[in-house]
N, C-alpha and C positions, 0 to 999 in steps of 0.2 A: 599750319606750317609743318611739313614732315619732320620727323625726328631721326631720320636716317637709320631706321631699324632698331632704335633703342627699346621701343615698346615690345617688338617681337622678341628681342633678346631677353627682355625681362620676363615675358610670359614663358619662354622656353626654360629659363633658369628656375623660375618658381615651380613649374610643373615637374621638372627634373628633380628638384629638391624634395617636393612632396611625395614623389613616387620612389625616391631612392635610386634613381638611375643617373648616369652621367649626362651632362648637357648635350654631348654628342649623340645621344640616343633619341633626342627630341628635336624635331624640325617642323617648321611651318611649311606644309605641303601646298596650301593654297590660301589666298587671302592676305598676301604680304602687305597690301596697302588698304585693306578693308578692315572694318572693326570686327567682322565675322571671320574667323580663321578656322582652317582645318589643319590639325597637327598629326604628325606621324611619330609613333613611339616604337623603338626597337627594343626587343627583350623578350622575356618569358611571358607569353600571353596570359596564362592563368594568374600569375603573380601580378601582372599589370592590371588585369581586370579586378582583382581583389583590392589593389591600391586605389584604383579609380572609384570603386564602390565605396571605399572608406572615406573618400573626399566628399561624397554627396550625402 
């Protein structure tokens, strides 16, 4: 049963918090209804790359 975007909102909030950017800087660009998502993140590219590397 669909959760009306709650999972997408949760993943956006989690990633935004982990990268230290506002939730408005993160969006689901494809895969809204799929378990595999493509996310877009706005901001300083090198700083975001460093933050993403730190997550892995």
